[in-house]
C-alpha positions in Angstrom: -29.8 -7.1 0.9 -31.8 -9.8 -0.9 -34.9 -7.7 -1.2 -33.1 -4.8 -2.9 -31.6 -7.3 -5.4 -35.0 -8.8 -6.1 -36.3 -5.3 -6.7 -33.5 -4.6 -9.2 -34.4 -7.8 -11.2 -38.1 -7.0 -11.2 -37.3 -3.5 -12.5 -35.3 -5.1 -15.3 -38.1 -7.5 -16.4 -40.6 -4.7 -16.4 -38.5 -2.5 -18.7 -36.6 -5.0 -20.9 -37.4 -4.8 -24.7 -37.2 -7.3 -27.5 -35.5 -6.8 -30.9 -38.5 -5.1 -32.5 -38.0 -2.1 -30.2 -34.3 -1.6 -31.1 -33.8 1.0 -33.8 -30.0 1.4 -33.7 -28.5 -0.7 -36.6 -25.3 -1.4 -34.5 -27.3 -2.6 -31.4 -29.9 -4.5 -33.5 -27.1 -6.5 -35.2 -25.3 -7.1 -31.9 -28.6 -8.2 -30.3 -29.9 -10.5 -33.1 -26.5 -11.9 -34.4 -24.6 -12.2 -31.1 -26.7 -11.8 -27.9 -29.8 -13.9 -28.8 -28.3 -16.9 -30.8 -26.8 -19.5 -28.5 -24.9 -21.7 -31.0 -22.7 -24.5 -29.8 -18.9 -24.3 -30.6 -16.6 -27.3 -30.2 -14.5 -25.7 -27.5 -17.5 -25.2 -25.1 -17.5 -28.9 -24.0 -13.7 -28.7 -23.3 -14.1 -25.6 -21.1 -17.1 -27.2 -19.3 -15.1 -30.4 -18.6 -12.7 -28.2 -16.7 -15.5 -26.6 -14.7 -16.8 -30.1 -13.8 -13.4 -31.1 -12.5 -13.2 -27.9 -10.4 -16.7 -28.6 -9.0 -15.5 -32.1 -7.9 -12.2 -30.8 -6.4 -12.4 -30.8 -2.6 -8.8 -29.7 -2.1 -8.6 -26.9 0.5 -6.7 -23.8 -0.7 -6.0 -20.3 0.8 -8.7 -17.9 0.0 -8.4 -14.3 1.2 -10.5 -12.4 -1.3 -9.2 -8.8 -1.8 -12.4 -7.7 -3.5 -16.1 -7.4 -2.4 -17.2 -10.5 -4.3 -17.5 -12.7 -1.3 -19.6 -12.1 1.8 -17.9 -14.7 4.0 -14.2 -15.0 3.9 -12.5 -17.8 5.8 -8.8 -18.4 5.3 -9.3 -21.7 3.6 -12.0 -22.9 1.2 -12.3 -25.9 -1.1 -11.8 -25.4 -4.8 -15.3 -26.8 -5.2 -16.9 -24.1 -3.0 -15.0 -21.3 -4.8 -16.1 -22.7 -8.2 -19.7 -22.9 -7.0 -19.7 -19.3 -5.8 -17.5 -17.4 -8.2 -17.6 -19.0 -11.7 -19.7 -17.4 -14.4 -22.5 -19.6 -15.8 -22.0 -21.6 -19.0 -24.6 -19.4 -20.7 -22.7 -16.2 -19.7 -19.4 -17.8 -20.8 -20.9 -18.6 -24.3 -22.0 -15.0 -24.6 -18.5 -13.7 -23.8 -17.2 -16.1 -26.5 -19.7 -14.8 -29.0 -18.9 -11.1 -28.2 -15.2 -11.7 -28.6 -15.7 -13.6 -31.8 -17.9 -10.8 -33.2 -15.9 -7.8 -32.0 -12.5 -9.3 -32.7 -10.5 -7.4 -30.0 -6.7 -7.7 -30.1 -6.1 -7.0 -26.4 -8.5 -8.1 -23.7 -8.1 -7.1 -20.0 -10.0 -9.0 -17.3 -10.2 -7.8 -13.7 -10.9 -10.9 -11.6 -9.6 -14.2 -13.0 -11.0 -16.5 -10.3 -10.3 -20.1 -11.6 -9.8 -18.9 -15.2 -13.0 -20.2 -16.9 -14.1 -16.7 -18.1 -10.5 -16.1 -19.5 -10.9 -19.4 -21.5 -14.2 -18.2 -23.0 -12.6 -14.8 -23.9 -9.4 -16.3 -25.3 -10.6 -19.2 -27.5 -12.6 -17.4 -30.3 -9.5 -15.4 -31.5 -5.8 -15.0 -31.1 -6.4 -11.9 -28.9 -4.0 -11.5 -26.0 -5.9 -12.0 -22.8 -4.4 -10.4 -19.7 -6.3 -11.3 -16.5 -5.5 -10.2 -12.9 -6.2 -12.2 -9.8 -5.4 -11.1 -6.2 -5.4 -14.7 -4.7 -2.1 -16.5 -5.5 -3.7 -19.9 -5.0 -6.3 -19.2 -7.7 -3.6 -17.7 -10.0 -1.9 -21.1 -10.0 -5.1 -23.0 -10.8 -6.1 -20.5 -13.6 -2.7 -21.0 -15.2 -3.1 -24.8 -15.0 -6.5 -24.5 -16.7 -5.1 -22.3 -19.5 -2.4 -24.9 -20.1 -5.0 -27.7 -20.2 -6.6 -26.0 -23.2 -3.4 -24.9 -24.8 -4.5 -21.2 -24.4 -1.0 -19.6 -24.8 -2.7 -16.3 -25.4 -3.8 -16.0 -21.7 -1.4 -14.3 -19.2 -2.5 -14.5 -15.6 -1.1 -11.6 -13.5 -0.9 -12.2 -9.7 -1.6 -9.2 -7.4 -4.2 -6.7 -6.4 -5.6 -4.6 -9.3 -4.1 -1.5 -7.8 -0.6 -3.1 -7.8 -0.7 -4.6 -11.3 -2.4 -2.0 -13.4 0.2 0.9 -13.2 2.9 -1.3 -14.8 0.7 -3.5 -17.0 -1.3 -0.7 -18.8 1.7 1.0 -20.4 2.9 -2.4 -21.6 -0.5 -3.1 -23.2 -0.6 0.3 -24.9 -4.3 -0.1 -25.6 -7.3 -2.1 -24.3 -9.9 -3.2 -26.9 -12.1 -5.2 -24.5 -12.3 -4.7 -20.7 -14.1 -7.4 -18.6 -14.8 -6.0 -15.1 -15.5 -8.8 -12.7 -13.5 -7.9 -9.7 -14.0 -5.6 -6.7 -17.8 -5.2 -6.6 -18.0 -1.8 -5.0 -19.1 1.5 -6.5 -15.9 3.4 -5.7 -13.5 0.7 -7.0 -15.5 0.2 -10.3 -15.4 3.9 -11.1 -11.7 4.1 -10.1 -10.7 1.2 -12.5 -12.7 2.8 -15.3 -10.9 6.2 -14.9 -7.5 4.4 -14.5 -7.9 2.4 -17.7 -9.8 5.1 -19.7 -6.6 6.6 -21.3 -5.8 3.2 -22.8 -9.3 2.7 -24.3 -10.4 4.0 -27.7 -13.6 4.6 -29.8 -14.1 0.9 -30.5 -13.3 -0.5 -27.0 -16.1 -2.4 -25.3 -16.5 -2.6 -21.5 -18.3 -5.7 -20.2 -19.5 -5.2 -16.6 -20.4 -8.3 -14.7 -23.0 -8.5 -11.9 -24.5 -5.1 -12.5 -27.4 -6.2 -10.2 -25.2 -7.9 -7.6 -26.0 -4.9 -5.2 -27.5 -1.4 -5.2 -23.9 -0.2 -5.2 -23.1 -2.1 -8.4 -26.3 -0.9 -10.1 -25.3 2.7 -9.1 -21.9 2.2 -10.7 -23.5 0.8 -13.9 -25.9 3.8 -14.2 -23.1 6.3 -13.6 -20.9 4.8 -16.3 -23.8 4.4 -18.7 -24.4 8.1 -18.4 -20.7 9.0 -18.7 -20.1 11.7 -21.4 -17.6 9.4 -23.2 -20.1 6.4 -23.4 -22.5 6.7 -26.3 -24.1 3.2 -26.2 -25.0 1.2 -23.1 -26.7 -2.2 -23.2 -28.3 -3.7 -20.1 -28.5 -7.5 -20.3 -29.8 -8.2 -16.8 -26.6 -9.6 -15.3 -24.1 -8.1 -17.8 -23.8 -4.6 -19.0 -22.1 -3.5 -22.2 -20.6 0.0 -22.6 -19.4 1.3 -26.0 -17.7 4.6 -26.7 -18.7 4.9 -30.4 -18.5 8.7 -30.5 -20.2 8.9 -33.9 -23.4 7.5 -32.5 -26.3 9.2 -30.8 -26.2 8.5 -27.0 -28.7 5.7 -26.3 -29.3 3.3 -23.4 -30.9 -0.1 -24.1 -32.4 -2.6 -21.7 -32.7 -5.8 -23.7 -34.5 -9.1 -22.9 -32.2 -12.1 -22.7 
């Protein structure tokens, strides 16, 4: 419900801290060098041109969303309406780019491709292999086309439900350095994917959770994972949440102003 979501955002603004309240050297550096600066990179314009084309595309395509990311779910939607409702913001895309650039993961796994804009922001800073999974075949095709437009050969779009793709994909990847969770927005599914992928993650893996205030359910999933015994550093950035294993660090939870 909208009122519950508003309450979650008010709670964030009341508790969020600035850099002078961050005493962890790792989180301070992450906050001041990566999260706060919003520098322009040459590739941003190219990615945003693709977004503009998607927002102007009135072609009707099949859209049966297997996740909980859509409240209404007719059989057909225009590319434009899907782009309006499901694409991450340019600001959030730039943050994904900076995080990837800073942390230098070799293997990135994304749950929830949509039209492939987030995959481009993840893939362009490094030569990391980006594996992204999408349950809607019509969107898989568009995401693959968008990757080709930017010559992003390091993006592989896998078609199918997460439950179908992960059992065979994870052993092929061997390890996951960065996980971007932007798929099935339910409490049970989010925790299930974490447990399924956990054996392939390591002490330096980062988990990026999108839409942590999308619902009370998602906030609950975020809080459970941030308190998980394996997670030592959690960073709440209002819409995104970052989870780090970092076993050598004291367990700390940060709510940072963005």
